[in-house]
C-alpha positions in Angstrom: 0.0 0.0 0.0 2.7 2.5 0.9 4.5 1.7 -2.4 1.3 2.4 -4.3 0.8 5.7 -2.4 4.3 6.7 -3.5 3.4 5.8 -7.1 0.2 7.9 -7.2 0.6 10.5 -9.9 3.6 8.7 -11.5 2.9 7.1 -14.8 -0.7 8.0 -14.5 -1.3 5.7 -11.6 -4.2 6.8 -9.5 -4.7 10.0 -11.5 -8.0 10.7 -13.1 -7.6 12.1 -16.6 -10.1 13.8 -18.8 -10.5 10.5 -20.6 -11.6 9.0 -17.3 -14.2 11.8 -16.6 -17.8 11.2 -17.6 -19.6 13.4 -20.1 -21.9 15.6 -18.1 -25.6 15.3 -18.0 -27.0 18.8 -17.7 -29.9 17.7 -15.4 -27.6 15.9 -13.0 -25.2 18.9 -13.0 -28.1 21.3 -12.5 -29.2 19.3 -9.4 -25.7 19.2 -8.0 -25.3 23.0 -8.5 -28.6 23.6 -6.7 -27.5 21.3 -3.9 -24.2 23.2 -3.5 -26.2 26.5 -3.4 -28.8 25.2 -0.9 -26.2 23.6 1.3 -24.2 26.8 1.5 -27.3 28.7 2.4 -27.8 26.2 5.3 -24.1 26.4 6.2 -23.8 22.7 5.5 -20.3 22.8 4.1 -19.8 19.0 4.2 -22.8 18.5 1.9 -21.6 21.3 -0.3 -18.1 19.8 -0.5 -19.5 16.4 -1.4 -21.6 18.0 -4.2 -18.6 19.8 -5.5 -16.6 16.6 -5.5 -19.3 15.0 -7.6 -19.3 18.0 -10.0 -15.6 17.7 -10.5 -16.0 14.1 -11.8 -17.5 15.3 -15.1 -15.9 16.4 -18.3 -17.1 19.9 -19.3 -16.6 22.4 -22.1 -14.0 25.0 -21.1 -16.5 27.7 -20.3 -18.5 25.5 -17.9 -15.3 24.0 -16.4 -14.2 27.5 -15.5 -17.5 28.2 -13.7 -17.4 24.8 -11.9 -13.8 25.7 -10.7 -15.0 29.1 -9.6 -17.9 27.5 -7.7 -15.5 25.0 -6.1 -13.2 27.8 -5.0 -16.2 29.8 -3.5 -17.2 26.8 -1.5 -13.7 26.2 -0.3 -13.6 29.9 0.8 -17.1 29.6 2.4 -18.1 32.7 0.3 -21.9 32.3 0.1 -22.3 35.4 -2.1 -19.9 34.1 -4.7 -21.5 30.6 -4.5 -24.9 32.1 -5.2 -23.7 34.3 -8.0 -21.7 31.5 -9.7 -24.4 29.0 -9.2 -27.0 31.3 -10.9 -24.5 31.9 -13.8 -23.9 28.2 -14.2 -27.6 27.3 -14.0 -28.4 29.9 -16.7 -25.7 28.4 -18.9 -26.9 24.8 -18.6 
């Protein structure tokens, strides 16, 4: 196990690539974005983090990827205003 941990990232072992990511389903992503927004409004950062983790498993076009990354950063910073703003922008794009 320790040897495998050291190899993580080397030769692509244990690293998810864009080829590994799923194509996104806009309805699923919409639900996850709403979950992030609602969770942050309720100050449930664990639930918001879990939804962001799921959002990051999808393969997006660049414009949407940037918004997902911005949303992820806002959740990490516990910036509810930015989460709401970015979520609305993302939802209107989907």
